[in-house]
C-alpha positions in Angstrom: 0.0 0.0 0.0 2.8 2.3 0.9 4.6 1.8 -2.4 1.3 2.4 -4.3 0.9 5.8 -2.4 4.5 6.7 -3.3 4.0 5.8 -6.9 0.7 7.8 -7.2 2.5 10.8 -5.6 5.3 10.5 -8.1 2.9 10.4 -11.0 1.1 13.5 -9.7 4.4 15.4 -9.4 5.4 14.3 -13.0 2.0 15.4 -14.4 2.2 18.8 -12.6 5.8 19.3 -13.8 4.8 18.5 -17.4 1.8 20.8 -17.2 3.9 23.7 -15.9 6.5 23.2 -18.6 3.8 23.1 -21.3 2.3 26.3 -20.0 5.7 28.1 -20.0 6.9 26.7 -23.3 5.7 29.7 -25.3 6.6 32.3 -22.7 9.0 34.9 -24.2 12.4 35.3 -22.6 14.4 38.3 -23.7 18.1 38.3 -24.0 20.1 41.5 -24.5 23.2 41.3 -26.6 26.1 43.7 -27.5 24.9 46.7 -25.3 26.9 49.9 -25.4 26.2 53.6 -24.7 27.5 57.0 -25.8 26.9 60.7 -25.3 24.4 62.0 -27.9 25.0 65.1 -29.8 23.4 68.2 -28.3 20.0 68.8 -30.0 19.9 71.7 -32.4 18.7 74.8 -30.6 19.5 73.5 -27.1 21.4 76.0 -25.1 24.9 75.4 -24.0 25.0 74.0 -20.5 21.6 72.3 -20.9 21.5 68.8 -19.4 22.9 66.4 -21.9 21.6 63.3 -23.5 22.9 59.8 -24.2 22.0 56.8 -26.3 22.1 53.1 -25.6 22.3 50.5 -28.4 21.8 46.7 -28.2 20.0 43.8 -29.8 16.9 42.3 -28.1 16.5 38.6 -28.8 13.2 36.8 -28.0 13.8 33.1 -27.3 10.1 32.4 -26.8 7.4 31.4 -29.2 5.2 34.4 -28.3 5.9 38.0 -29.1 6.8 40.5 -26.3 7.0 44.2 -26.0 9.5 46.6 -24.4 7.2 49.0 -22.5 9.7 51.0 -20.5 13.2 51.7 -19.2 14.7 53.5 -16.3 18.2 54.6 -15.3 19.7 56.5 -12.4 21.9 58.3 -15.0 19.1 60.3 -16.5 15.8 61.9 -15.6 13.9 60.1 -18.4 14.7 57.1 -20.6 12.7 56.1 -23.7 12.8 54.3 -27.0 13.3 56.6 -30.0 13.5 56.0 -33.7 15.3 58.2 -36.1 13.0 59.3 -38.9 14.4 60.8 -42.1 12.4 63.6 -43.7 14.1 64.8 -46.9 17.6 65.8 -46.0 16.8 66.1 -42.3 16.5 63.5 -39.6 14.5 63.8 -36.4 13.9 61.5 -33.4 10.5 60.2 -32.6 9.6 58.6 -29.3 7.9 55.2 -29.2 5.7 54.0 -26.4 6.2 50.3 -27.3 8.7 48.2 -29.1 7.5 44.8 -30.2 10.0 41.9 -30.2 8.7 39.1 -32.5 8.5 35.5 -31.3 11.8 33.7 -31.9 13.1 37.0 -33.4 15.2 40.0 -32.6 15.2 43.8 -32.9 18.4 45.8 -33.2 18.8 49.2 -31.6 21.6 50.9 -33.5 22.9 54.4 -34.4 20.7 56.0 -37.0 17.7 53.8 -36.2 16.0 52.6 -33.1 17.8 53.5 -29.8 17.3 54.0 -26.1 17.5 57.7 -25.3 18.8 58.9 -21.9 17.4 62.5 -21.5 18.6 65.1 -19.1 21.7 63.2 -18.0 22.8 63.8 -14.4 26.4 63.6 -15.5 28.0 63.4 -19.0 28.8 59.9 -20.1 32.5 59.2 -20.2 34.2 56.4 -22.2 35.1 53.6 -19.8 32.1 54.4 -17.5 29.1 52.2 -17.1 25.4 53.0 -17.2 22.9 50.9 -15.3 19.6 50.6 -17.1 16.5 48.5 -16.4 14.3 47.3 -19.3 10.6 46.5 -18.6 8.7 44.1 -20.8 5.0 43.3 -21.1 5.5 39.5 -20.6 9.2 38.8 -19.7 10.9 39.6 -16.5 12.7 43.0 -16.3 16.3 43.0 -17.3 18.9 45.2 -15.6 22.1 45.9 -17.6 25.5 47.4 -16.9 26.2 49.1 -20.2 29.8 50.2 -21.1 30.1 53.8 -22.4 32.1 54.0 -25.7 33.4 57.0 -27.7 
């Protein structure tokens, strides 16, 4: 009788473990690759001495079978952090903020100079090559990711 109870218990544990794995199989998990930061150029028309800006670049890789969305970011280095995209209009370019950035299932999104990037606005201190910026990325489904991003020239 005791061995039967033990066997039933093991079957229940195995079923629950399999059910949990099946429920989590499609859950997105975001990996961040090749992150780096730099000071951004002072926006045209901004007065000298105005708080600076910085940009962070990286690739977001979704290892799950469901899409996910980058919905926010924070950093102690700046007053505000947000995803921007560079939009070309004729000979001029401008930055446009995005409230959401979708990362496709089993896919990736590159944030790079001249395109999508994470903007650090009103920096508390200029970014110096060799320093690191701590930034936390918040996703709709995946766990938040905190990065230590090296500053480059």
